[in-house]
C-alpha positions in Angstrom: 66.2 83.4 212.3 63.5 82.5 210.7 62.3 80.9 207.3 59.3 81.7 205.5 57.6 79.2 202.9 55.8 81.1 200.3 53.6 78.5 198.3 52.8 78.9 194.2 49.1 80.2 195.8 50.9 83.5 197.7 50.2 81.3 200.9 52.9 82.0 203.3 54.3 79.8 206.6 56.9 81.5 209.0 58.9 78.9 211.2 61.4 80.5 213.9 64.9 78.8 213.4 67.6 78.8 216.8 70.4 80.7 215.3 72.8 77.8 216.0 70.4 76.1 213.4 70.9 78.7 211.1 74.6 79.2 211.4 75.0 75.6 210.5 72.7 75.6 207.6 74.8 78.6 206.3 78.0 76.5 206.9 76.9 73.7 205.3 75.8 75.4 202.0 79.8 76.9 201.9 81.2 73.3 202.5 78.9 70.5 201.5 79.9 68.6 198.0 75.8 68.4 197.8 75.6 72.3 197.3 78.7 73.1 194.7 76.8 73.0 191.5 74.8 75.7 193.0 77.6 77.6 194.7 79.1 77.4 191.1 76.1 79.2 190.0 76.9 81.9 192.2 80.4 82.1 190.8 81.1 80.8 194.5 84.5 78.7 194.6 85.1 76.3 197.1 86.3 78.4 200.1 89.1 77.7 202.8 88.6 76.8 206.1 89.7 80.5 207.1 87.3 82.3 204.6 84.7 80.1 205.7 85.6 81.2 209.2 85.7 85.1 208.5 82.2 84.5 206.5 80.6 82.9 209.6 82.1 86.0 211.7 80.4 88.5 209.6 77.1 86.6 209.6 77.3 86.3 212.9 77.2 90.1 213.3 74.6 90.8 211.0 72.4 88.5 213.6 73.5 91.0 216.4 73.0 94.1 214.4 70.4 93.4 212.2 66.3 92.2 212.7 64.0 91.0 210.0 67.2 91.2 207.1 66.5 89.0 204.2 69.7 87.0 204.1 68.7 84.5 201.3 65.8 83.3 199.3 65.9 80.0 197.5 62.8 79.6 194.6 62.5 75.8 194.3 61.3 74.0 190.8 57.9 73.2 192.1 57.7 77.5 192.3 57.8 77.3 196.3 60.0 80.4 197.6 61.8 80.3 200.8 63.4 83.3 202.5 66.0 82.9 205.3 65.6 86.2 207.5 67.5 87.3 210.3 
């Protein structure tokens, strides 16, 4: 997985991230209380452990099947954009 940071000026920085860290980041997003408001904004309710397992299996399959698939884009308040790409 790679993370692309795009600044307001359009400058792009790309960092490679090992898949295990990427899985951890995604799982944390779906389980942490810290991200509860963001999940609610996207109409994602609290997921059960089983639902998270199923989701992570699907993500794992995406990692195997597709390269350079944009998984998630986050725009920060300061205008910087973070893109998560398989």
